[in-house]
C-alpha positions as a Markdown table, in Angstrom:
| # | Residue | x | y | z |
|---|---|---|---|---|
| 1 | Met | -25.5 | 21.3 | 3.6 |
| 2 | Ala | -25.2 | 18.7 | 0.8 |
| 3 | Ile | -22.0 | 18.6 | -1.1 |
| 4 | Ala | -22.6 | 19.5 | -4.8 |
| 5 | Ala | -22.4 | 16.4 | -6.9 |
| 6 | Thr | -19.9 | 18.2 | -9.1 |
| 7 | Phe | -17.3 | 18.3 | -6.3 |
| 8 | Thr | -18.0 | 14.9 | -4.9 |
| 9 | Thr | -15.5 | 12.9 | -7.1 |
| 10 | Pro | -12.7 | 15.5 | -7.0 |
| 11 | Leu | -13.0 | 15.9 | -3.2 |
| 12 | Ala | -13.1 | 12.1 | -2.7 |
| 13 | Phe | -10.0 | 11.8 | -5.0 |
| 14 | Leu | -8.2 | 14.3 | -2.9 |
| 15 | Val | -9.1 | 12.7 | 0.4 |
| 16 | Asn | -8.2 | 9.2 | -0.9 |
| 17 | Thr | -4.9 | 10.3 | -2.3 |
| 18 | Leu | -3.7 | 12.1 | 0.8 |
| 19 | Phe | -4.7 | 9.3 | 3.1 |
| 20 | Gly | -3.4 | 6.7 | 0.6 |
| 21 | Leu | 0.0 | 8.3 | 0.2 |
| 22 | Tyr | 0.7 | 8.6 | 4.0 |
| 23 | Thr | -0.6 | 5.1 | 4.5 |
| 24 | Leu | 1.8 | 3.9 | 1.8 |
| 25 | Ala | 4.7 | 5.6 | 3.6 |
| 26 | Val | 3.8 | 3.8 | 6.8 |
| 27 | Ile | 3.4 | 0.5 | 4.9 |
| 28 | Leu | 6.9 | 1.0 | 3.4 |
| 29 | Arg | 8.4 | 1.6 | 6.8 |
| 30 | Phe | 6.7 | -1.5 | 8.2 |
| 31 | Leu | 8.0 | -3.6 | 5.3 |
| 32 | Leu | 11.5 | -2.2 | 5.2 |
| 33 | Gln | 11.8 | -2.9 | 8.9 |
| 34 | Lys | 10.5 | -6.4 | 8.5 |
| 35 | Val | 13.0 | -7.2 | 5.6 |
| 36 | Arg | 15.8 | -5.4 | 7.5 |
| 37 | Ala | 16.5 | -3.1 | 4.6 |
| 38 | Asp | 19.6 | -0.9 | 4.8 |
| 39 | Tyr | 18.7 | 1.7 | 7.4 |
| 40 | Asn | 21.2 | 4.2 | 5.9 |
| 41 | Asn | 19.8 | 4.1 | 2.4 |
| 42 | Pro | 18.4 | 7.5 | 1.3 |
| 43 | Ile | 15.0 | 5.9 | 0.6 |
| 44 | Ser | 14.8 | 4.3 | 4.0 |
| 45 | Gln | 15.9 | 7.6 | 5.6 |
| 46 | Leu | 13.1 | 9.5 | 3.8 |
| 47 | Val | 10.5 | 7.0 | 4.8 |
| 48 | Ile | 11.7 | 7.2 | 8.5 |
| 49 | Arg | 11.6 | 11.0 | 8.5 |
| 50 | Val | 8.1 | 11.2 | 7.0 |
| 51 | Thr | 6.6 | 8.6 | 9.4 |
| 52 | Asn | 8.6 | 9.5 | 12.6 |
| 53 | Pro | 6.2 | 12.3 | 13.8 |
| 54 | Val | 3.4 | 9.8 | 14.1 |
| 55 | Leu | 5.2 | 6.6 | 14.9 |
| 56 | Ser | 7.8 | 7.7 | 17.4 |
| 57 | Pro | 5.3 | 8.6 | 20.2 |
| 58 | Leu | 3.4 | 5.4 | 19.6 |
| 59 | His | 6.5 | 3.2 | 19.8 |
| 60 | Arg | 6.8 | 4.3 | 23.4 |
| 61 | Leu | 3.3 | 2.9 | 24.1 |
| 62 | Ile | 3.0 | 0.0 | 21.7 |
| 63 | Pro | 6.0 | -2.4 | 21.6 |
| 64 | Gly | 6.8 | -4.5 | 18.6 |
| 65 | Trp | 6.1 | -8.2 | 18.4 |
| 66 | Arg | 8.3 | -10.8 | 16.8 |
| 67 | Gly | 9.8 | -8.3 | 14.4 |
| 68 | Tyr | 6.4 | -6.7 | 13.5 |
| 69 | Asp | 5.9 | -3.0 | 14.2 |
| 70 | Leu | 2.5 | -3.1 | 15.8 |
| 71 | Ala | 2.3 | 0.7 | 16.1 |
| 72 | Ala | 2.7 | 1.0 | 12.3 |
| 73 | Val | -0.1 | -1.6 | 11.8 |
| 74 | Leu | -2.4 | 0.4 | 14.1 |
| 75 | Val | -1.6 | 3.7 | 12.3 |
| 76 | Met | -2.2 | 2.1 | 8.8 |
| 77 | Phe | -5.6 | 0.8 | 10.0 |
| 78 | Ile | -6.6 | 4.0 | 11.6 |
| 79 | Leu | -5.6 | 6.1 | 8.5 |
| 80 | Gln | -7.7 | 3.8 | 6.3 |
| 81 | Ala | -10.6 | 3.8 | 8.7 |
| 82 | Ile | -10.7 | 7.6 | 8.7 |
| 83 | Asn | -10.3 | 7.5 | 4.9 |
| 84 | Val | -13.3 | 5.1 | 4.4 |
| 85 | Thr | -15.4 | 7.1 | 6.9 |
| 86 | Leu | -14.7 | 10.4 | 5.1 |
| 87 | Leu | -15.3 | 8.9 | 1.6 |
| 88 | Ser | -18.6 | 7.4 | 2.8 |
| 89 | Ala | -19.6 | 10.7 | 4.2 |
| 90 | Ile | -18.7 | 12.6 | 1.0 |
| 91 | Tyr | -20.7 | 10.2 | -1.2 |
| 92 | Thr | -23.6 | 9.8 | 1.1 |
| 93 | Ala | -24.0 | 13.6 | 1.3 |
| 94 | Ser | -24.3 | 13.8 | -2.5 |
| 95 | Tyr | -26.1 | 10.5 | -3.0 |
| 96 | Pro | -28.3 | 9.7 | 0.1 |
| 97 | Glu | -29.9 | 6.8 | -1.7 |
| 98 | Met | -26.5 | 5.0 | -1.6 |
| 99 | Gly | -26.8 | 4.5 | 2.2 |
| 100 | Tyr | -24.0 | 5.0 | 4.7 |
| 101 | Pro | -22.1 | 1.8 | 5.5 |
| 102 | Gly | -22.8 | 0.1 | 8.8 |
| 103 | Ala | -20.6 | 0.0 | 11.9 |
| 104 | Leu | -19.3 | -3.4 | 11.0 |
| 105 | Glu | -18.8 | -2.6 | 7.3 |
| 106 | Leu | -16.5 | 0.5 | 7.9 |
| 107 | Pro | -13.7 | -1.4 | 9.6 |
| 108 | Leu | -14.0 | -4.3 | 7.1 |
| 109 | Tyr | -13.7 | -1.8 | 4.2 |
| 110 | Ala | -10.8 | -0.1 | 5.9 |
| 111 | Leu | -9.0 | -3.5 | 6.1 |
| 112 | Leu | -9.8 | -4.3 | 2.5 |
| 113 | Lys | -8.5 | -0.9 | 1.4 |
| 114 | Leu | -5.3 | -1.6 | 3.3 |
| 115 | Val | -4.8 | -4.9 | 1.6 |
| 116 | Val | -5.4 | -3.2 | -1.8 |
| 117 | Leu | -2.6 | -0.7 | -0.9 |
| 118 | Phe | -0.2 | -3.5 | 0.1 |
| 119 | Ile | -0.8 | -5.3 | -3.1 |
| 120 | Gly | -0.6 | -2.2 | -5.2 |
| 121 | Leu | 2.7 | -1.2 | -3.6 |
| 122 | Phe | 4.2 | -4.6 | -4.5 |
| 123 | Ile | 2.9 | -4.3 | -8.1 |
| 124 | Phe | 4.4 | -0.8 | -8.4 |
| 125 | Thr | 7.8 | -1.7 | -6.8 |
| 126 | Ile | 8.2 | -4.8 | -8.9 |
| 127 | Leu | 7.4 | -2.9 | -12.1 |
| 128 | Ile | 10.0 | -0.2 | -11.2 |
| 129 | Gln | 12.6 | -2.8 | -10.3 |
| 130 | Val | 12.1 | -4.5 | -13.7 |
| 131 | Val | 12.2 | -1.3 | -15.7 |
| 132 | Val | 15.3 | 0.0 | -14.0 |
| 133 | Ser | 17.1 | -3.3 | -14.3 |
| 134 | Trp | 16.3 | -3.2 | -18.1 |
| 135 | Leu | 17.5 | 0.4 | -18.6 |
| 136 | Asn | 20.6 | 0.2 | -16.4 |
| 137 | Pro | 21.3 | -3.5 | -15.6 |
| 138 | Gln | 24.9 | -2.8 | -14.3 |
| 139 | Gly | 24.3 | 0.5 | -12.5 |
| 140 | His | 24.0 | 0.9 | -8.8 |
| 141 | Asn | 21.1 | 2.8 | -7.6 |
| 142 | Pro | 20.1 | 3.2 | -3.9 |
| 143 | Ala | 16.4 | 3.0 | -4.8 |
| 144 | Leu | 16.9 | -0.2 | -6.7 |
| 145 | Thr | 18.8 | -1.7 | -3.7 |
| 146 | Val | 15.8 | -1.0 | -1.4 |
| 147 | Leu | 13.4 | -2.3 | -4.0 |
| 148 | Trp | 15.4 | -5.5 | -4.3 |
| 149 | Gln | 15.4 | -5.9 | -0.5 |
| 150 | Leu | 11.7 | -5.2 | -0.3 |
| 151 | Asn | 10.6 | -7.6 | -3.1 |
| 152 | Arg | 13.0 | -10.4 | -2.5 |
| 153 | Pro | 10.9 | -12.2 | 0.1 |
| 154 | Leu | 8.0 | -12.2 | -2.3 |
| 155 | Leu | 10.0 | -13.1 | -5.5 |
| 156 | Glu | 12.3 | -15.8 | -4.2 |
| 157 | Pro | 9.7 | -18.5 | -3.5 |
| 158 | Ile | 8.2 | -17.8 | -6.9 |
| 159 | Arg | 11.6 | -17.9 | -8.6 |
| 160 | Arg | 12.0 | -21.5 | -7.2 |
| 161 | Val | 9.0 | -22.8 | -9.1 |
| 162 | Val | 8.8 | -20.6 | -12.2 |
| 163 | Pro | 10.8 | -22.0 | -15.2 |
| 164 | Arg | 13.5 | -19.9 | -16.8 |
| 165 | Pro | 13.2 | -20.5 | -20.6 |
| 166 | Gly | 16.5 | -19.5 | -22.2 |
| 167 | Gly | 17.7 | -18.1 | -18.9 |
| 168 | Leu | 15.0 | -15.5 | -19.0 |
| 169 | Asp | 13.7 | -14.7 | -15.5 |
| 170 | Leu | 9.9 | -14.7 | -15.7 |
| 171 | Thr | 9.5 | -14.4 | -11.9 |
| 172 | Pro | 8.5 | -10.7 | -11.9 |
| 173 | Met | 5.9 | -11.3 | -14.6 |
| 174 | Ala | 4.4 | -14.3 | -12.7 |
| 175 | Ala | 4.3 | -12.2 | -9.5 |
| 176 | Ile | 2.6 | -9.2 | -11.1 |
| 177 | Ile | 0.0 | -11.5 | -12.7 |
| 178 | Gly | -0.7 | -13.1 | -9.4 |
| 179 | Leu | -0.8 | -9.8 | -7.6 |
| 180 | Phe | -3.1 | -8.2 | -10.2 |
| 181 | Phe | -5.5 | -11.2 | -9.7 |
| 182 | Leu | -5.5 | -10.6 | -5.9 |
| 183 | Phe | -5.8 | -6.9 | -6.4 |
| 184 | Leu | -9.0 | -7.2 | -8.6 |
| 185 | Leu | -10.4 | -9.9 | -6.2 |
| 186 | Val | -10.0 | -7.7 | -3.1 |
| 187 | Gln | -11.3 | -4.6 | -4.9 |
| 188 | Gly | -14.4 | -6.6 | -6.0 |
| 189 | Leu | -15.3 | -6.9 | -2.3 |
| 190 | Leu | -15.4 | -3.1 | -1.9 |
| 191 | Pro | -18.4 | -0.9 | -2.8 |
| 192 | Pro | -17.9 | 0.9 | -6.1 |
| 193 | Phe | -17.5 | 4.4 | -4.5 |
| 194 | Leu | -14.3 | 3.1 | -2.7 |
| 195 | Val | -12.8 | 1.7 | -5.9 |
| 196 | Arg | -13.5 | 4.4 | -8.5 |
| 197 | Met | -10.7 | 6.8 | -7.3 |
């Protein structure tokens, strides 16, 4: 039975949001482990608690490699592969003329969606870091500590080449502009129904 066109976009939004949020949690765990963020930080603990039910059993089967959590990588990809498959099915049911993506396109779209999530996460965390540092530059906040640890590997190389006029640090702005460019570039490779959410 075809899904009524009225419910297509809301249903796709719900599916994309749920899979996107959990994928972001796994991405955060992957990145926090890679940058060796403070394990006892409340944000780190929350991410670990949310992702442990899925990752703990897989860690026994899939070992890490050179500091990379391969189980997390596999889970990220599987989540986005399911997401893309469901979104394709939802839109194809309502708009058969759109055509269902081929067997080679689905994993490619899943990989591109994963890249979009990685880039979007860095844009979001850098923006939060900047806003919090403006509002409370001297305050200590556990979330800000984790954001600093997360973004430092990305911002430090940029900081070495971006000038500081009048002592003003333009690194976050340069990083966000570059990330937005990449974000739009990668999104342009996806079909419109996977971007419109």
